[in-house]
All heavy atoms as TSV, in Angstrom:
chain	resi	resn	atom	element	x	y	z
A	1	MET	N	N	7.243	-0.859	-15.329
A	1	MET	CA	C	8.393	-1.625	-15.761
A	1	MET	C	C	7.931	-3.024	-16.145
A	1	MET	O	O	7.178	-3.654	-15.421
A	1	MET	CB	C	9.416	-1.695	-14.629
A	1	MET	CG	C	10.586	-2.579	-14.928
A	1	MET	SD	S	11.765	-2.579	-13.554
A	1	MET	CE	C	13.219	-2.980	-14.452
A	2	GLU	N	N	8.393	-3.494	-17.262
A	2	GLU	CA	C	8.063	-4.846	-17.704
A	2	GLU	C	C	9.184	-5.795	-17.324
A	2	GLU	O	O	10.357	-5.440	-17.338
A	2	GLU	CB	C	7.847	-4.870	-19.214
A	2	GLU	CG	C	6.575	-4.160	-19.627
A	2	GLU	CD	C	6.200	-4.466	-21.056
A	2	GLU	OE1	O	6.529	-5.571	-21.546
A	2	GLU	OE2	O	5.601	-3.594	-21.687
A	3	PHE	N	N	8.795	-7.015	-16.963
A	3	PHE	CA	C	9.754	-8.037	-16.572
A	3	PHE	C	C	9.763	-9.144	-17.613
A	3	PHE	O	O	8.762	-9.364	-18.298
A	3	PHE	CB	C	9.375	-8.615	-15.208
A	3	PHE	CG	C	9.430	-7.600	-14.097
A	3	PHE	CD1	C	8.287	-6.945	-13.676
A	3	PHE	CD2	C	10.631	-7.286	-13.492
A	3	PHE	CE1	C	8.336	-6.000	-12.666
A	3	PHE	CE2	C	10.689	-6.342	-12.477
A	3	PHE	CZ	C	9.536	-5.702	-12.065
A	4	PRO	N	N	10.869	-9.873	-17.711
A	4	PRO	CA	C	10.890	-11.018	-18.623
A	4	PRO	C	C	9.805	-12.022	-18.245
A	4	PRO	O	O	9.393	-12.096	-17.082
A	4	PRO	CB	C	12.282	-11.622	-18.397
A	4	PRO	CG	C	13.096	-10.536	-17.792
A	4	PRO	CD	C	12.128	-9.685	-17.020
A	5	GLU	N	N	9.363	-12.799	-19.218
A	5	GLU	CA	C	8.316	-13.777	-18.969
A	5	GLU	C	C	8.711	-14.703	-17.817
A	5	GLU	O	O	9.833	-15.201	-17.755
A	5	GLU	CB	C	8.071	-14.606	-20.226
A	5	GLU	CG	C	6.897	-15.542	-20.097
A	5	GLU	CD	C	6.593	-16.265	-21.382
A	5	GLU	OE1	O	6.921	-15.750	-22.467
A	5	GLU	OE2	O	6.019	-17.356	-21.292
A	6	GLY	N	N	7.776	-14.902	-16.898
A	6	GLY	CA	C	8.022	-15.780	-15.763
A	6	GLY	C	C	8.760	-15.131	-14.605
A	6	GLY	O	O	9.006	-15.772	-13.594
A	7	LYS	N	N	9.102	-13.852	-14.730
A	7	LYS	CA	C	9.798	-13.124	-13.660
A	7	LYS	C	C	8.859	-12.066	-13.088
A	7	LYS	O	O	8.158	-11.390	-13.837
A	7	LYS	CB	C	11.072	-12.445	-14.174
A	7	LYS	CG	C	12.030	-13.369	-14.886
A	7	LYS	CD	C	12.612	-14.387	-13.949
A	7	LYS	CE	C	13.592	-15.267	-14.704
A	7	LYS	NZ	N	14.095	-16.363	-13.910
A	8	TYR	N	N	8.852	-11.914	-11.770
A	8	TYR	CA	C	7.930	-11.003	-11.118
A	8	TYR	C	C	8.642	-10.241	-10.014
A	8	TYR	O	O	9.639	-10.715	-9.474
A	8	TYR	CB	C	6.755	-11.774	-10.487
A	8	TYR	CG	C	6.007	-12.615	-11.479
A	8	TYR	CD1	C	6.402	-13.924	-11.748
A	8	TYR	CD2	C	4.914	-12.102	-12.155
A	8	TYR	CE1	C	5.723	-14.695	-12.673
A	8	TYR	CE2	C	4.221	-12.863	-13.077
A	8	TYR	CZ	C	4.632	-14.170	-13.333
A	8	TYR	OH	O	3.956	-14.919	-14.240
A	9	ALA	N	N	8.106	-9.102	-9.653
A	9	ALA	CA	C	8.625	-8.329	-8.525
A	9	ALA	C	C	7.471	-7.523	-7.953
A	9	ALA	O	O	6.622	-7.018	-8.689
A	9	ALA	CB	C	9.749	-7.403	-8.972
A	10	TRP	N	N	7.421	-7.439	-6.632
A	10	TRP	CA	C	6.408	-6.657	-5.949
A	10	TRP	C	C	7.063	-5.874	-4.829
A	10	TRP	O	O	8.041	-6.334	-4.239
A	10	TRP	CB	C	5.333	-7.555	-5.330
A	10	TRP	CG	C	4.553	-8.348	-6.324
A	10	TRP	CD1	C	3.463	-7.926	-7.035
A	10	TRP	CD2	C	4.768	-9.699	-6.713
A	10	TRP	NE1	N	2.993	-8.930	-7.837
A	10	TRP	CE2	C	3.786	-10.042	-7.670
A	10	TRP	CE3	C	5.706	-10.669	-6.369
A	10	TRP	CZ2	C	3.700	-11.293	-8.264
A	10	TRP	CZ3	C	5.627	-11.918	-6.966
A	10	TRP	CH2	C	4.638	-12.211	-7.893
A	11	MET	N	N	6.527	-4.727	-4.518
A	11	MET	CA	C	6.972	-3.951	-3.360
A	11	MET	C	C	5.952	-4.189	-2.254
A	11	MET	O	O	4.744	-4.199	-2.504
A	11	MET	CB	C	7.022	-2.458	-3.675
A	11	MET	CG	C	8.115	-2.070	-4.653
A	11	MET	SD	S	9.764	-2.334	-4.007
A	11	MET	CE	C	9.805	-1.179	-2.650
A	12	VAL	N	N	6.439	-4.393	-1.037
A	12	VAL	CA	C	5.554	-4.544	0.111
A	12	VAL	C	C	6.028	-3.607	1.205
A	12	VAL	O	O	7.213	-3.268	1.274
A	12	VAL	CB	C	5.507	-5.999	0.636
A	12	VAL	CG1	C	4.935	-6.934	-0.414
A	12	VAL	CG2	C	6.874	-6.476	1.070
A	13	LYS	N	N	5.097	-3.184	2.040
A	13	LYS	CA	C	5.427	-2.292	3.154
A	13	LYS	C	C	5.505	-3.121	4.431
A	13	LYS	O	O	4.663	-3.981	4.673
A	13	LYS	CB	C	4.360	-1.209	3.303
A	13	LYS	CG	C	4.702	-0.183	4.369
A	13	LYS	CD	C	3.608	0.850	4.501
A	13	LYS	CE	C	3.761	1.846	3.369
A	13	LYS	NZ	N	2.892	3.016	3.529
A	14	ILE	N	N	6.520	-2.874	5.233
A	14	ILE	CA	C	6.681	-3.556	6.511
A	14	ILE	C	C	5.906	-2.776	7.569
A	14	ILE	O	O	6.096	-1.572	7.730
A	14	ILE	CB	C	8.173	-3.638	6.913
A	14	ILE	CG1	C	9.000	-4.287	5.796
A	14	ILE	CG2	C	8.331	-4.380	8.241
A	14	ILE	CD1	C	8.610	-5.692	5.444
A	15	GLY	N	N	5.010	-3.462	8.283
A	15	GLY	CA	C	4.200	-2.831	9.318
A	15	GLY	C	C	4.980	-2.633	10.608
A	15	GLY	O	O	6.140	-3.036	10.739
A	16	GLU	N	N	4.328	-2.029	11.573
A	16	GLU	CA	C	4.956	-1.714	12.853
A	16	GLU	C	C	5.452	-2.952	13.585
A	16	GLU	O	O	6.417	-2.896	14.342
A	16	GLU	CB	C	3.971	-0.950	13.746
A	16	GLU	CG	C	3.695	0.460	13.257
A	16	GLU	CD	C	2.754	1.208	14.178
A	16	GLU	OE1	O	2.676	0.856	15.373
A	16	GLU	OE2	O	2.099	2.140	13.699
A	17	LYS	N	N	4.804	-4.097	13.366
A	17	LYS	CA	C	5.210	-5.339	14.024
A	17	LYS	C	C	6.202	-6.138	13.183
A	17	LYS	O	O	6.498	-7.284	13.495
A	17	LYS	CB	C	3.981	-6.199	14.314
A	17	LYS	CG	C	3.034	-5.571	15.312
A	17	LYS	CD	C	1.860	-6.488	15.566
A	17	LYS	CE	C	0.900	-5.879	16.565
A	17	LYS	NZ	N	-0.240	-6.770	16.828
A	18	GLY	N	N	6.702	-5.545	12.099
A	18	GLY	CA	C	7.658	-6.237	11.244
A	18	GLY	C	C	7.016	-7.199	10.264
A	18	GLY	O	O	7.693	-7.994	9.633
A	19	GLN	N	N	5.712	-7.116	10.095
A	19	GLN	CA	C	4.991	-8.019	9.208
A	19	GLN	C	C	4.769	-7.372	7.847
A	19	GLN	O	O	4.757	-6.154	7.719
A	19	GLN	CB	C	3.634	-8.373	9.814
A	19	GLN	CG	C	3.734	-9.062	11.150
A	19	GLN	CD	C	2.394	-9.159	11.842
A	19	GLN	OE1	O	1.578	-8.232	11.797
A	19	GLN	NE2	N	2.152	-10.285	12.498
A	20	PHE	N	N	4.580	-8.221	6.841
A	20	PHE	CA	C	4.192	-7.726	5.529
A	20	PHE	C	C	3.190	-8.686	4.918
A	20	PHE	O	O	3.110	-9.848	5.308
A	20	PHE	CB	C	5.394	-7.505	4.599
A	20	PHE	CG	C	6.094	-8.767	4.170
A	20	PHE	CD1	C	5.728	-9.422	3.006
A	20	PHE	CD2	C	7.132	-9.283	4.917
A	20	PHE	CE1	C	6.373	-10.574	2.607
A	20	PHE	CE2	C	7.790	-10.425	4.525
A	20	PHE	CZ	C	7.403	-11.083	3.358
A	21	VAL	N	N	2.427	-8.195	3.966
A	21	VAL	CA	C	1.426	-8.990	3.274
A	21	VAL	C	C	1.999	-9.410	1.928
A	21	VAL	O	O	2.513	-8.588	1.178
A	21	VAL	CB	C	0.124	-8.179	3.079
A	21	VAL	CG1	C	-0.870	-8.950	2.228
A	21	VAL	CG2	C	-0.470	-7.804	4.422
A	22	ILE	N	N	1.907	-10.703	1.639
A	22	ILE	CA	C	2.304	-11.178	0.316
A	22	ILE	C	C	1.212	-10.737	-0.649
A	22	ILE	O	O	0.023	-11.020	-0.428
A	22	ILE	CB	C	2.461	-12.708	0.309
A	22	ILE	CG1	C	3.580	-13.122	1.287
A	22	ILE	CG2	C	2.751	-13.216	-1.101
A	22	ILE	CD1	C	3.695	-14.618	1.499
A	23	PRO	N	N	1.569	-10.024	-1.719
A	23	PRO	CA	C	0.557	-9.506	-2.637
A	23	PRO	C	C	-0.366	-10.606	-3.179
A	23	PRO	O	O	0.059	-11.750	-3.387
A	23	PRO	CB	C	1.377	-8.879	-3.764
A	23	PRO	CG	C	2.671	-8.524	-3.104
A	23	PRO	CD	C	2.917	-9.626	-2.121
A	24	LYS	N	N	-1.621	-10.251	-3.387
A	24	LYS	CA	C	-2.626	-11.202	-3.857
A	24	LYS	C	C	-2.179	-11.921	-5.116
A	24	LYS	O	O	-2.335	-13.136	-5.246
A	24	LYS	CB	C	-3.959	-10.486	-4.105
A	24	LYS	CG	C	-5.058	-11.423	-4.557
A	24	LYS	CD	C	-6.352	-10.690	-4.795
A	24	LYS	CE	C	-7.398	-11.693	-5.271
A	24	LYS	NZ	N	-8.631	-11.031	-5.647
A	25	GLU	N	N	-1.628	-11.188	-6.080
A	25	GLU	CA	C	-1.180	-11.809	-7.329
A	25	GLU	C	C	-0.132	-12.887	-7.048
A	25	GLU	O	O	-0.156	-13.960	-7.656
A	25	GLU	CB	C	-0.613	-10.748	-8.274
A	25	GLU	CG	C	-0.216	-11.316	-9.615
A	25	GLU	CD	C	0.371	-10.250	-10.531
A	25	GLU	OE1	O	0.703	-9.139	-10.072
A	25	GLU	OE2	O	0.511	-10.543	-11.731
A	26	ALA	N	N	0.794	-12.634	-6.123
A	26	ALA	CA	C	1.820	-13.615	-5.780
A	26	ALA	C	C	1.203	-14.820	-5.076
A	26	ALA	O	O	1.555	-15.962	-5.354
A	26	ALA	CB	C	2.891	-12.980	-4.900
A	27	ARG	N	N	0.260	-14.565	-4.154
A	27	ARG	CA	C	-0.403	-15.675	-3.458
A	27	ARG	C	C	-1.141	-16.567	-4.443
A	27	ARG	O	O	-1.079	-17.797	-4.350
A	27	ARG	CB	C	-1.372	-15.146	-2.398
A	27	ARG	CG	C	-0.685	-14.435	-1.253
A	27	ARG	CD	C	-1.634	-14.154	-0.084
A	27	ARG	NE	N	-2.944	-13.654	-0.441
A	27	ARG	CZ	C	-3.283	-12.364	-0.496
A	27	ARG	NH1	N	-2.382	-11.434	-0.233
A	27	ARG	NH2	N	-4.499	-12.004	-0.805
A	28	GLU	N	N	-1.817	-15.968	-5.400
A	28	GLU	CA	C	-2.543	-16.757	-6.403
A	28	GLU	C	C	-1.574	-17.510	-7.304
A	28	GLU	O	O	-1.778	-18.687	-7.600
A	28	GLU	CB	C	-3.453	-15.851	-7.224
A	28	GLU	CG	C	-4.632	-15.325	-6.427
A	28	GLU	CD	C	-5.479	-14.321	-7.201
A	28	GLU	OE1	O	-5.055	-13.852	-8.284
A	28	GLU	OE2	O	-6.574	-13.988	-6.695
A	29	LEU	N	N	-0.524	-16.847	-7.744
A	29	LEU	CA	C	0.455	-17.449	-8.641
A	29	LEU	C	C	1.116	-18.676	-8.025
A	29	LEU	O	O	1.333	-19.683	-8.694
A	29	LEU	CB	C	1.520	-16.402	-9.003
A	29	LEU	CG	C	2.569	-16.782	-10.024
A	29	LEU	CD1	C	1.940	-16.969	-11.398
A	29	LEU	CD2	C	3.623	-15.694	-10.092
A	30	PHE	N	N	1.398	-18.610	-6.715
A	30	PHE	CA	C	2.112	-19.692	-6.048
A	30	PHE	C	C	1.222	-20.510	-5.118
A	30	PHE	O	O	1.717	-21.295	-4.305
A	30	PHE	CB	C	3.309	-19.125	-5.282
A	30	PHE	CG	C	4.344	-18.551	-6.205
A	30	PHE	CD1	C	4.498	-17.186	-6.316
A	30	PHE	CD2	C	5.139	-19.368	-6.984
A	30	PHE	CE1	C	5.437	-16.636	-7.175
A	30	PHE	CE2	C	6.082	-18.844	-7.852
A	30	PHE	CZ	C	6.236	-17.476	-7.946
A	31	SER	N	N	-0.098	-20.352	-5.252
A	31	SER	CA	C	-1.076	-21.133	-4.481
A	31	SER	C	C	-0.823	-21.070	-2.980
A	31	SER	O	O	-0.857	-22.086	-2.280
A	31	SER	CB	C	-1.079	-22.596	-4.950
A	31	SER	OG	O	-1.408	-22.678	-6.309
A	32	ILE	N	N	-0.564	-19.882	-2.462
A	32	ILE	CA	C	-0.386	-19.680	-1.027
A	32	ILE	C	C	-1.751	-19.333	-0.447
A	32	ILE	O	O	-2.399	-18.384	-0.874
A	32	ILE	CB	C	0.634	-18.560	-0.748
A	32	ILE	CG1	C	2.003	-18.928	-1.331
A	32	ILE	CG2	C	0.742	-18.289	0.744
A	32	ILE	CD1	C	3.009	-17.792	-1.301
A	33	ARG	N	N	-2.178	-20.129	0.510
A	33	ARG	CA	C	-3.516	-19.977	1.095
A	33	ARG	C	C	-3.412	-19.614	2.580
A	33	ARG	O	O	-2.398	-19.903	3.222
A	33	ARG	CB	C	-4.280	-21.295	0.972
A	33	ARG	CG	C	-4.397	-21.809	-0.447
A	33	ARG	CD	C	-5.481	-21.056	-1.203
A	33	ARG	NE	N	-5.563	-21.537	-2.579
A	33	ARG	CZ	C	-5.312	-20.784	-3.639
A	33	ARG	NH1	N	-4.960	-19.525	-3.495
A	33	ARG	NH2	N	-5.412	-21.269	-4.849
A	34	PRO	N	N	-4.470	-19.021	3.143
A	34	PRO	CA	C	-4.463	-18.733	4.577
A	34	PRO	C	C	-4.158	-20.001	5.374
A	34	PRO	O	O	-4.679	-21.080	5.064
A	34	PRO	CB	C	-5.888	-18.238	4.854
A	34	PRO	CG	C	-6.328	-17.659	3.546
A	34	PRO	CD	C	-5.708	-18.558	2.498
A	35	GLY	N	N	-3.300	-19.879	6.355
A	35	GLY	CA	C	-2.916	-21.021	7.183
A	35	GLY	C	C	-1.689	-21.758	6.680
A	35	GLY	O	O	-1.129	-22.588	7.392
A	36	ASP	N	N	-1.277	-21.503	5.429
A	36	ASP	CA	C	-0.063	-22.134	4.908
A	36	ASP	C	C	1.152	-21.607	5.657
A	36	ASP	O	O	1.152	-20.485	6.163
A	36	ASP	CB	C	0.141	-21.819	3.416
A	36	ASP	CG	C	-0.773	-22.607	2.501
A	36	ASP	OD1	O	-1.463	-23.527	2.993
A	36	ASP	OD2	O	-0.794	-22.302	1.296
A	37	SER	N	N	2.188	-22.412	5.699
A	37	SER	CA	C	3.474	-21.962	6.224
A	37	SER	C	C	4.389	-21.691	5.044
A	37	SER	O	O	4.317	-22.384	4.026
A	37	SER	CB	C	4.095	-23.050	7.107
A	37	SER	OG	O	3.313	-23.262	8.256
A	38	VAL	N	N	5.237	-20.690	5.169
A	38	VAL	CA	C	6.211	-20.404	4.116
A	38	VAL	C	C	7.612	-20.431	4.718
A	38	VAL	O	O	7.801	-20.131	5.895
A	38	VAL	CB	C	5.960	-19.036	3.428
A	38	VAL	CG1	C	4.644	-19.047	2.680
A	38	VAL	CG2	C	6.001	-17.895	4.417
A	39	LEU	N	N	8.562	-20.825	3.910
A	39	LEU	CA	C	9.958	-20.873	4.308
A	39	LEU	C	C	10.612	-19.561	3.899
A	39	LEU	O	O	10.494	-19.137	2.752
A	39	LEU	CB	C	10.650	-22.046	3.605
A	39	LEU	CG	C	12.153	-22.173	3.770
A	39	LEU	CD1	C	12.513	-22.459	5.220
A	39	LEU	CD2	C	12.672	-23.273	2.860
A	40	VAL	N	N	11.274	-18.899	4.817
A	40	VAL	CA	C	11.980	-17.659	4.523
A	40	VAL	C	C	13.471	-17.948	4.632
A	40	VAL	O	O	13.941	-18.393	5.674
A	40	VAL	CB	C	11.578	-16.528	5.502
A	40	VAL	CG1	C	12.369	-15.266	5.217
A	40	VAL	CG2	C	10.090	-16.262	5.417
A	41	LEU	N	N	14.198	-17.746	3.540
A	41	LEU	CA	C	15.640	-17.947	3.515
A	41	LEU	C	C	16.315	-16.591	3.473
A	41	LEU	O	O	15.810	-15.657	2.850
A	41	LEU	CB	C	16.053	-18.750	2.272
A	41	LEU	CG	C	15.429	-20.131	2.122
A	41	LEU	CD1	C	15.829	-20.733	0.776
A	41	LEU	CD2	C	15.853	-21.036	3.256
A	42	ALA	N	N	17.462	-16.469	4.123
A	42	ALA	CA	C	18.161	-15.188	4.125
A	42	ALA	C	C	19.655	-15.400	3.967
A	42	ALA	O	O	20.223	-16.366	4.469
A	42	ALA	CB	C	17.876	-14.440	5.418
A	43	ASP	N	N	20.280	-14.490	3.256
A	43	ASP	CA	C	21.721	-14.476	3.038
A	43	ASP	C	C	22.137	-13.010	3.109
A	43	ASP	O	O	21.539	-12.166	2.446
A	43	ASP	CB	C	22.032	-15.075	1.660
A	43	ASP	CG	C	23.500	-15.104	1.361
A	43	ASP	OD1	O	24.091	-14.024	1.148
A	43	ASP	OD2	O	24.086	-16.201	1.313
A	44	LEU	N	N	23.144	-12.689	3.904
A	44	LEU	CA	C	23.542	-11.292	4.074
A	44	LEU	C	C	23.922	-10.625	2.756
A	44	LEU	O	O	23.713	-9.429	2.586
A	44	LEU	CB	C	24.703	-11.185	5.067
A	44	LEU	CG	C	24.340	-11.468	6.523
A	44	LEU	CD1	C	25.596	-11.409	7.393
A	44	LEU	CD2	C	23.301	-10.484	7.031
A	45	GLU	N	N	24.454	-11.378	1.826
A	45	GLU	CA	C	24.860	-10.791	0.541
A	45	GLU	C	C	23.743	-10.803	-0.490
A	45	GLU	O	O	23.635	-9.892	-1.298
A	45	GLU	CB	C	26.074	-11.533	-0.010
A	45	GLU	CG	C	27.320	-11.340	0.842
A	45	GLU	CD	C	28.514	-12.097	0.299
A	45	GLU	OE1	O	28.481	-12.507	-0.881
A	45	GLU	OE2	O	29.471	-12.287	1.055
A	46	ARG	N	N	22.890	-11.831	-0.468
A	46	ARG	CA	C	21.883	-11.987	-1.518
A	46	ARG	C	C	20.487	-11.551	-1.108
A	46	ARG	O	O	19.606	-11.412	-1.949
A	46	ARG	CB	C	21.853	-13.434	-1.988
A	46	ARG	CG	C	23.198	-13.837	-2.609
A	46	ARG	CD	C	23.247	-15.272	-2.973
A	46	ARG	NE	N	22.348	-15.539	-4.088
A	46	ARG	CZ	C	22.037	-16.751	-4.506
A	46	ARG	NH1	N	22.539	-17.802	-3.911
A	46	ARG	NH2	N	21.226	-16.920	-5.520
A	47	GLY	N	N	20.240	-11.370	0.189
A	47	GLY	CA	C	18.928	-10.897	0.634
A	47	GLY	C	C	18.037	-12.014	1.119
A	47	GLY	O	O	18.492	-13.081	1.506
A	48	ILE	N	N	16.733	-11.762	1.078
A	48	ILE	CA	C	15.718	-12.682	1.591
A	48	ILE	C	C	14.962	-13.294	0.424
A	48	ILE	O	O	14.647	-12.610	-0.551
A	48	ILE	CB	C	14.735	-11.938	2.522
A	48	ILE	CG1	C	15.470	-11.442	3.764
A	48	ILE	CG2	C	13.562	-12.826	2.908
A	48	ILE	CD1	C	14.612	-10.593	4.681
A	49	ALA	N	N	14.646	-14.574	0.559
A	49	ALA	CA	C	13.870	-15.273	-0.468
A	49	ALA	C	C	12.769	-16.074	0.204
A	49	ALA	O	O	12.952	-16.599	1.304
A	49	ALA	CB	C	14.764	-16.201	-1.278
A	50	ILE	N	N	11.637	-16.160	-0.452
A	50	ILE	CA	C	10.535	-16.999	0.001
A	50	ILE	C	C	10.266	-17.988	-1.127
A	50	ILE	O	O	9.561	-17.674	-2.080
A	50	ILE	CB	C	9.280	-16.167	0.323
A	50	ILE	CG1	C	9.601	-15.086	1.349
A	50	ILE	CG2	C	8.144	-17.072	0.805
A	50	ILE	CD1	C	8.491	-14.099	1.589
A	51	PRO	N	N	10.870	-19.167	-1.054
A	51	PRO	CA	C	10.702	-20.129	-2.154
A	51	PRO	C	C	9.305	-20.743	-2.160
A	51	PRO	O	O	8.618	-20.772	-1.136
A	51	PRO	CB	C	11.762	-21.184	-1.859
A	51	PRO	CG	C	12.011	-21.090	-0.402
A	51	PRO	CD	C	11.760	-19.656	-0.020
A	52	THR	N	N	8.914	-21.248	-3.304
A	52	THR	CA	C	7.614	-21.910	-3.424
A	52	THR	C	C	7.636	-23.245	-2.694
A	52	THR	O	O	8.698	-23.795	-2.401
A	52	THR	CB	C	7.264	-22.172	-4.896
A	52	THR	OG1	O	8.236	-23.065	-5.439
A	52	THR	CG2	C	7.221	-20.889	-5.702
A	53	LYS	N	N	6.457	-23.765	-2.420
A	53	LYS	CA	C	6.360	-25.068	-1.762
A	53	LYS	C	C	7.052	-26.147	-2.594
A	53	LYS	O	O	7.663	-27.052	-2.044
A	53	LYS	CB	C	4.895	-25.439	-1.560
A	53	LYS	CG	C	4.187	-24.591	-0.539
A	53	LYS	CD	C	2.753	-25.036	-0.398
A	53	LYS	CE	C	1.841	-23.955	-0.902
A	53	LYS	NZ	N	0.435	-24.250	-0.812
A	54	GLU	N	N	6.966	-26.024	-3.900
A	54	GLU	CA	C	7.539	-27.035	-4.785
A	54	GLU	C	C	9.068	-27.097	-4.675
A	54	GLU	O	O	9.659	-28.139	-4.891
A	54	GLU	CB	C	7.140	-26.761	-6.240
A	54	GLU	CG	C	5.672	-27.001	-6.534
A	54	GLU	CD	C	4.769	-25.863	-6.060
A	54	GLU	OE1	O	5.241	-24.722	-5.876
A	54	GLU	OE2	O	3.570	-26.124	-5.863
A	55	THR	N	N	9.711	-25.994	-4.359
A	55	THR	CA	C	11.179	-25.989	-4.291
A	55	THR	C	C	11.710	-26.109	-2.866
A	55	THR	O	O	12.910	-26.191	-2.658
A	55	THR	CB	C	11.744	-24.701	-4.923
A	55	THR	OG1	O	11.260	-23.581	-4.197
A	55	THR	CG2	C	11.381	-24.587	-6.388
A	56	ARG	N	N	10.821	-26.165	-1.891
A	56	ARG	CA	C	11.228	-26.207	-0.485
A	56	ARG	C	C	12.167	-27.370	-0.189
A	56	ARG	O	O	13.217	-27.184	0.422
A	56	ARG	CB	C	9.985	-26.286	0.390
A	56	ARG	CG	C	10.270	-26.405	1.861
A	56	ARG	CD	C	9.009	-26.599	2.663
A	56	ARG	NE	N	8.311	-27.788	2.182
A	56	ARG	CZ	C	6.990	-27.948	2.235
A	56	ARG	NH1	N	6.229	-27.015	2.748
A	56	ARG	NH2	N	6.432	-29.033	1.774
A	57	ASP	N	N	11.828	-28.579	-0.618
A	57	ASP	CA	C	12.656	-29.748	-0.321
A	57	ASP	C	C	14.043	-29.622	-0.922
A	57	ASP	O	O	15.034	-30.023	-0.316
A	57	ASP	CB	C	11.982	-31.025	-0.804
A	57	ASP	CG	C	10.740	-31.369	0.018
A	57	ASP	OD1	O	10.635	-30.869	1.162
A	57	ASP	OD2	O	9.903	-32.126	-0.474
A	58	LYS	N	N	14.131	-29.033	-2.108
A	58	LYS	CA	C	15.436	-28.830	-2.747
A	58	LYS	C	C	16.300	-27.913	-1.890
A	58	LYS	O	O	17.480	-28.179	-1.662
A	58	LYS	CB	C	15.248	-28.238	-4.146
A	58	LYS	CG	C	16.548	-27.993	-4.884
A	58	LYS	CD	C	16.292	-27.437	-6.271
A	58	LYS	CE	C	16.000	-25.957	-6.159
A	58	LYS	NZ	N	15.947	-25.258	-7.440
A	59	HIS	N	N	15.711	-26.855	-1.361
A	59	HIS	CA	C	16.460	-25.925	-0.519
A	59	HIS	C	C	16.895	-26.584	0.783
A	59	HIS	O	O	18.016	-26.388	1.237
A	59	HIS	CB	C	15.630	-24.667	-0.230
A	59	HIS	CG	C	15.421	-23.812	-1.434
A	59	HIS	ND1	N	16.435	-23.110	-2.026
A	59	HIS	CD2	C	14.307	-23.577	-2.167
A	59	HIS	CE1	C	15.958	-22.451	-3.065
A	59	HIS	NE2	N	14.671	-22.714	-3.170
A	60	PHE	N	N	16.003	-27.368	1.392
A	60	PHE	CA	C	16.367	-28.065	2.621
A	60	PHE	C	C	17.527	-29.024	2.366
A	60	PHE	O	O	18.458	-29.113	3.160
A	60	PHE	CB	C	15.179	-28.849	3.188
A	60	PHE	CG	C	14.247	-28.024	4.033
A	60	PHE	CD1	C	12.877	-28.168	3.906
A	60	PHE	CD2	C	14.718	-27.109	4.958
A	60	PHE	CE1	C	12.001	-27.424	4.680
A	60	PHE	CE2	C	13.856	-26.356	5.742
A	60	PHE	CZ	C	12.495	-26.514	5.593
A	61	SER	N	N	17.469	-29.750	1.263
A	61	SER	CA	C	18.539	-30.704	0.947
A	61	SER	C	C	19.882	-30.002	0.816
A	61	SER	O	O	20.882	-30.453	1.368
A	61	SER	CB	C	18.220	-31.455	-0.353
A	61	SER	OG	O	17.069	-32.250	-0.184
A	62	LYS	N	N	19.903	-28.887	0.094
A	62	LYS	CA	C	21.148	-28.133	-0.065
A	62	LYS	C	C	21.667	-27.624	1.276
A	62	LYS	O	O	22.846	-27.677	1.570
A	62	LYS	CB	C	20.952	-26.968	-1.033
A	62	LYS	CG	C	20.944	-27.347	-2.456
A	62	LYS	CD	C	20.870	-26.103	-3.325
A	62	LYS	CE	C	20.909	-26.448	-4.785
A	62	LYS	NZ	N	20.885	-25.247	-5.619
A	63	LEU	N	N	20.751	-27.119	2.094
A	63	LEU	CA	C	21.136	-26.589	3.398
A	63	LEU	C	C	21.771	-27.679	4.252
A	63	LEU	O	O	22.834	-27.484	4.829
A	63	LEU	CB	C	19.915	-26.001	4.113
A	63	LEU	CG	C	20.130	-25.547	5.556
A	63	LEU	CD1	C	21.061	-24.349	5.583
A	63	LEU	CD2	C	18.807	-25.222	6.200
A	64	PHE	N	N	21.144	-28.842	4.309
A	64	PHE	CA	C	21.654	-29.902	5.164
A	64	PHE	C	C	22.947	-30.488	4.616
A	64	PHE	O	O	23.799	-30.921	5.385
A	64	PHE	CB	C	20.592	-30.977	5.378
A	64	PHE	CG	C	19.431	-30.482	6.209
A	64	PHE	CD1	C	18.121	-30.692	5.795
A	64	PHE	CD2	C	19.637	-29.798	7.388
A	64	PHE	CE1	C	17.057	-30.232	6.562
A	64	PHE	CE2	C	18.584	-29.323	8.159
A	64	PHE	CZ	C	17.289	-29.539	7.736
A	65	GLU	N	N	23.123	-30.505	3.298
A	65	GLU	CA	C	24.391	-30.967	2.710
A	65	GLU	C	C	25.526	-30.065	3.156
A	65	GLU	O	O	26.618	-30.535	3.472
A	65	GLU	CB	C	24.308	-30.965	1.187
A	65	GLU	CG	C	23.489	-32.101	0.621
A	65	GLU	CD	C	23.316	-31.977	-0.892
A	65	GLU	OE1	O	23.958	-31.116	-1.518
A	65	GLU	OE2	O	22.513	-32.746	-1.435
A	66	GLU	N	N	25.284	-28.767	3.183
A	66	GLU	CA	C	26.320	-27.814	3.575
A	66	GLU	C	C	26.686	-27.921	5.057
A	66	GLU	O	O	27.770	-27.585	5.461
A	66	GLU	CB	C	25.862	-26.379	3.260
A	66	GLU	CG	C	25.770	-26.098	1.788
A	66	GLU	CD	C	25.200	-24.723	1.496
A	66	GLU	OE1	O	24.980	-23.926	2.433
A	66	GLU	OE2	O	24.946	-24.443	0.317
A	67	LEU	N	N	25.757	-28.415	5.873
A	67	LEU	CA	C	25.999	-28.536	7.300
A	67	LEU	C	C	26.803	-29.771	7.673
A	67	LEU	O	O	27.311	-29.876	8.776
A	67	LEU	CB	C	24.673	-28.528	8.074
A	67	LEU	CG	C	23.878	-27.235	8.024
A	67	LEU	CD1	C	22.540	-27.406	8.734
A	67	LEU	CD2	C	24.659	-26.077	8.639
A	68	GLU	N	N	26.887	-30.732	6.757
A	68	GLU	CA	C	27.609	-31.983	7.049
A	68	GLU	C	C	29.101	-31.787	7.008
A	68	GLU	O	O	29.689	-30.988	6.424
A	68	GLU	CB	C	27.197	-33.065	6.061
A	68	GLU	CG	C	25.757	-33.498	6.264
A	68	GLU	CD	C	25.342	-34.571	5.273
A	68	GLU	OE1	O	26.112	-34.924	4.364
A	68	GLU	OE2	O	24.224	-35.059	5.411
């Protein structure tokens, strides 16, 4: 299946401990290195997202605005 330019999708398998590996292509694309921390966002209707480091602050700002 082909995706529009700049759009990607990968399938990952969840292990017995509930862990999964971020595919190598995704790690390279988003400069995720061993030891990095990633932010996992979840919404019951929209699912789970792992935003890039570059967009992390934007997500935190939105989250905290909604909590006020």
